[in-house]
N, C-alpha and C positions, 0 to 999 in steps of 0.2 A: 527636532529632528535633526539626523547628521548627513553630513556627505559622506562620500566613498572615502575620503581621504581622513576621515575623523574616526574609523572605525578603531577599536580597541582589541588587539590581538593577545591571546594567552594560549600558547599552542602546547597543551598539556600532554597529547599523546606523542608529539614528536619528541618531548624529553624523554620519553622512555628509551630512545636510541635506536640504533641500525639494526638491532636484531628484530624489532619490530615494524620497521618500515624503511623504506630506501628513499634519500633524497633524489627528488626528478623535477626537472623545469617542464611546463606544460610547453607543447609544439604549437604554435600559433597557427590559426587556420584563415585562409586568404580572405579578403574582402568581407570582414565581419559585420553583419546588421543584425539587429535586435529583432527577433520574430515577436515575442510575448514576454510578459512580465508579471508578475503577480506583488502587488502593491502590499496584500496580506503578508506575504512571506518577506517582503522587504520592511516590513514593519517590526519583524522578529530581530532586526539587526538595528532597529531605531532609524531606518535609512528614510529620507525625503523621496518621496514618490517621482519627484521632479527629476531625481539623478538617472531613472531609466532613460530620460530622453537625452542625455549626456553623451558626446561621442567617447569619453572615456569608458562608459560603462559597457559598451559591446566591445571596447578593446579589453577591460579586464578580464570578461568572461568568454573572449575568443584566444585569451595566451597570449595576447601582445603586450600586455604591461601586467605588473605584480606590486604588490604592497611589499614595503621594505621590510615588515614585521611578519609577512608571511612565510612559512618553512614548507614548501610543498614536499609532500611525501607518498608515497604509493605503499600501502598497506600490503602485509603477507599474511595468510592465513588458507586455509585447506577447507575440504568439506566435502560430505556424500553428495554425490550428484547423481540423481536416477537411482540412489539406493548403493552405490559404488563409491566406494572413498578414492578421492584424488588427492595425493600428498601434498602438491603446492598449487594453490590458484594465486589469489592476490589481486590488487589492483592491476589488471591489464591494461584498462583504458581509462581509468579515473585515477585521480590525485587529491587527496586531501590539503588544500592550500594552506589550511589554518584554522585555528578556532577563535571566533569572535566573543566577547565578552558585552553583553548588552547592559544597558542602564537597569534593567531589572535584576542584574547578577547571573543571567543564564548564559551558559557556553553554547555557541552554536556552530558546529562543522560546516564549513565551507568546502564542500566536495565537488570537483570539477569533472565531469563525465564526458569521454570523447577527446581526453587532452593530449592524446599521443601514446607511443610505446614506453613501456616500464621494463624491468627486470620479469615482470610477472605476465607479458603480453603473449605469451605461448605461441608465437608463430603468428599472432594477429597484429593488426596495423594500429592496434591503439585508438582507434577512431569509433565514433558513434554518429549515425546517419540522421538526417532531419527528422524521418517518420517515427523513429524510436524514441528521438528527444521529446517530439511534440507528444506521444504518447505518454510518456512518464510525465510529462509536466502536466498534462491534464488530469492523469490519474491521481497524482501526489495530491493535488489542490482540491480536487473533486471530494476525495475520501476525507479529506480533513473538514470540508463544508459539511459532509454527511456525519461527522463526528466520529469517523472511524480513525482509530491511530495510525498514523503515516508520516514518513520522510515528508518534507516540504520540497517545492520547487520554486527557486527565486525567478531564474528565466532561462530562455532557450536563444541561442544565437547561431546564425545561419551563415553559411560561407558558399565560396566558388570552389572548393577544395575538392577534389573528386575522391571517392571511395568505391571499391568495388564489391559488392555481395553476389545476390542472384544476377543482379544487374548493376551499371554504373549509377552511383547515387552521389549526391553532396554531403561532405561533413558538416557536424553541426555539435555545439556544446551544451551540455546542461549544468545549470548550476543546482545543486541539491542541497538542502540543509536537514540537519538532524542533531540531536544531542549527543550522539555518539554513533558513529559508523563500525563500532565493534559487533561483530557477529559471532554465532555460534562456531563457525568455523574458525575464528582466531584461536579458541581454547583447543579446539582439534588439532591445529597445527603443532602447538607445543607440546600436547599430550604425545600425540604419535611419534614426533620427532625425539620423544623422551628427553626432553627439557624443564624439567620440574621447578626449577628455579625462576624460569621465564615464565612459566604457567602461574607461578605464585605471583610473580610481579604483575603480570596482568590482570590476574584475580584483585591484586591490592589496588591497582589503577581503577579497575572498573566499580570497586567497592566504594572507594574514597569519592570518587567523582560522581557516580550515578545511581549508588545505593549506599549513602551514608547512614542511614539508620540502620541497617544491616550490622554495622561495625558495632553497635552496642549489644549485640546477641550473643549468647554462649557460642553458638557455631556460626560466624558470619557467611560464611561461603554456602554453607545449607539454607540460611535465611534469604541469601541471594538468588538462590536455584529456585527457592518457592517463591519468590516475587516474579522472576521471570516465568515460570510455570504458570502463575496466577493471570498475569499479564497477557499471555499468548493463549491462555483459556477465553478470555475475554475478548481478544483480538478476532479469534476463529469464529466465535459466537457471532459477531459482528458481520464477518465475512458470509456465513451461512445465513445469517436472517436476511441480509440484503442481497444475496446472490451474486456475490463477488467471487471469480474464480481467479487465483493468482497464477497458475499455469507451470511455475518452477519453483516448486518449494524444496529445493535443496537447502542442506544444512548451512551452506555459506550465504543464502538468501535470508536467514533468519536473523533480525535483531535482537541484540541482548536486552533491547528496551521494549521489545515487545510491540513493535511497530510494522506496519506495511513497509517493504523494503524491497528494493531491487524489482522495479516493473519491467516485465517482458511482454510475453503474449496474453496478458490478463483479459478478461472480459467479464461484463455483467450479463446475468441471465435474461435471455429475452424471453420466449418461451420456456416454462419451467422445464427443466430435464436433469434428474439427478445425477446421472452418469455422464453429463456434459464435460467434454475435453476441449479446453479452449487452445491448446498448445498442439498444433496439427504434427509437432515432432515428438510427441508423446504416444508411440505406438502403443504401449501397453495399458494406457490410462492411470498410471499411477497417481498423477496429480489431478485426475477428474474432480468435479466439485464435490460430490459424495466422499471421496477419499481425504479430504482437506482436515477432517478431524483426526482421523488414525494417524495421517503422515505429521501432522504437528506434534502428536504424542512420540512418534516415532525419532523426530527430530530432538525433542526434548530429551529422550533416552540417549541420544547421541552425545547432547551436550552433558548429561549425567554421566558419562563412560568418561569423558575429557576431564572432569571434575573428581575422578576417584582418586586422585593423589591429595586431595585437598577437602573430601568429605567421605565418611563411611559409606560403604555401597548400600545397605540396609537403610540407611537414612535417605539415601537417593530414592531407592525403589519405594519406598513408604511415600514419598513426595509426589512420584510419577504416578501413583495411584489417586491421587486427589484431582488430578486434570480432568477427567472425564465427568464427575460430579460437577466441578466447578464450571467446565464448558457447558453443561445441560442446564445448572442454573440460568446462567447468564443468557444462554439461547432463549429459555423460556420467558424470561424477563421480556427481551426484545420483542418476541413474537406476540406475546400478550400486548405490548404497546401497540405493535403495528396491526392487530386485530381490534384495539380500541377497548381492550380491557383494563380497568384499574386494580382490580384485585386478582388474587390468584385463586385457582380451583384445582382440584386433584385429577378432573377429566381434562384439563386444558391439553396435556401433552396429546393423549389420544385424538382429541379434536383437530390439533394442528396437523398430526400425522395423517390423518384422514383427508385435510385439505390437500396436503402435497399429493398424497396418492391419487386423488381425483385430478390435479394438476398435470401430473404425469400423462403424457400421450393426448392431452387436450391442447386446443390452441390458446392458454391461458398466458398471457404476457405476466410474468412474475409480480415486477413492482407496480406495474400499472394497476392490478388486482387490487392491492392494498388502497393504493390512492383513492381509485373510484370506488372501493367499498365504505369509504369515509365520507364520500360527496353526498350521499342523503341516508334517511333514515333505513335501518339494516333492510326491511322489507323491499322498499323500491331499489336499494343498490343491488340485492341479490338477484331479483327479477330481471335486471339489466345485464349482470353479468352471467347468467345463466347459460346464454347462448354460447359462449366460448368451451363450455364443457361438454365433453363426448359422453359421459355416464350421467344421464339427466336424473336417473331415479338416484342414484346415489348422491348426486348434488343437492337435490331436492330434500333428502334426508339430512345431509349435512347443514343446508341454510335452516332446517328447522331447528336442529340442536345450537346453531351460532345464535339464533334469533333469541332463544331461550335463554341461553349464557350471557348474552349483552345486555338483556332486560335486568338482570341480577346487579349490574352497576348500576342503573337507574338513572342515568346522565341524561341532560336534554340532548337533543340533536346537533344543538349549535355547538355546545360544549364538546360533544364527540367530535363534530367534523374539525375544529380547531384543533382538538388533541391529536387526533389521528394525522390529520395534514402537516402537523409538527414533527412527525417521525417517519411519515412515509412521502418520499420525494416525488416531486412531480416531473422533474426533468432527471434523466439518467444518462451517464456517459456510455452511451453505446458506441460498439464499434464502427459502425456504417458512419455516425456522426464524426469520429476521430479520422476515419477514412478520407470524407469529404474535404475536412480543413487540411488534412496534410496535402491532399492533391492539389488543393489552391496554393498553400505555402511553397511547395515543390515548383510553382509557377511564379513565384514571388509576390503571391497576395497574401498579406499575413492578416488581413483584417477578419475572413472567417474565423480563425482561430483564436483571435482576440475576443470576437463576438461569443464564441462558445464558453470559453473560458469565464467570461463575465455571467452569462447565462446559468452556467454549473456553479458558479460560487454562491447564489442562491437557490439551490437546490428545490427547498420546500415553498418557497414563494411564488404567487400567481404573478406571472409577468406579460402583461397585454403586450402583444406584437410579436412574441417569440412562441407562440403555440406550436410552430412545426417543430421545434426541438422537443416536443412532449408526444409527438405521434409515434403510434406503433412503428417499428422498424419495415421497411419493405423487405420482400421475400428474400432478395440478393443480400440484404444487409444481414441475415441472420447466418449466412454461412459463409462469411470470410474467413479466411484461412491465415492463422497470425502464427509466426514463430518465432525462435529465441534469435534469429538473425538480425543484428543491428548495427 
């Protein structure tokens, strides 16, 4: 294991030059103190977990110190926000500190959010607040623990620096890790500013660093686009299967790697609602839960448009046609696992849709349903879950079909329970749990957020003594309003 001073930097994106990013130093926040750190994320950099207890740890990730080999850069990009094109966005409050090369030969971006103003701050203060930093930390590490592709979060550092949003809050910094911070919006920026040579240079960088196998194909950029599409089809299938709502699926919030990225007003479904809108600023419901699939395809079309100087239009269109079939294949596979089925059957899709229709409008906790369905044999589990449904006759008919379908696999109940509990989490990152630990942290008590992080890092395991984290949310906890303000 390494100390912080022993990290090896290889800043590949910085070497692209000033057309792609601007050198900016982080602005320190006052009286830095560590709120929470992820030892699992630290391990990606080969860091000794004990480093989190050092004074220099908080200083580095609060902008007070910097590695000699780091090259902090604010990246420039654009994007479609709520369907409208914004010509220039960029890192308005974040900095790519540099790329660390670990012992496994992997490059990991160190991206500091809340690092102060940059040329892309657009009248903003360049700061992040404690609540948004904690929310992104928890979500990044929790989705990873679920097996959902995501950026990672190494730590949150708090301060006494005041910032103003709807009210006065305190500034914080989040250190985020990803193998790339290139977004769909990076390609859009160089396409719409009519800089084809720089667009190609960006494409060459992404190909060589992140899709090297595509270089062997006859049409490397088309092969890259198809891989991006395939990764996003699988990612969105995970979101829909596990009830995750991103909230702000702008094209600048879509990673070229197909990972969950830029957490804002996200939420996991409590009671199932296909039309759920987790961002109270989303007046039209553009990014509602049910719209995430078509919006992902829309964003991929926006990326495809930006790639037209490099790829034939018809080839891009043909590739876009693959998205929905790929998504559906991944989604059905995930839902079959959640329902305890080993094999596939033609009737599965209809049976799944019937279940979701029955859940709609009933007091059915989406994720708890699947967990409890695996607790005991189907007949007993269904009898216990029945009371949550409004349409009892409809549920009884579905339950009979589910029992018959499950019997086809012929698994013993203990095997079925272990299999289902291995994919259906007991512990969910609910907004009310995040809100409770945020309120404690705002009072200087970081023990609750550290405990919640530890529980959520093992979401599928029974953890005696922590049953309160698995309870259904109180009524007030289902109606928290979350916005983009951070």
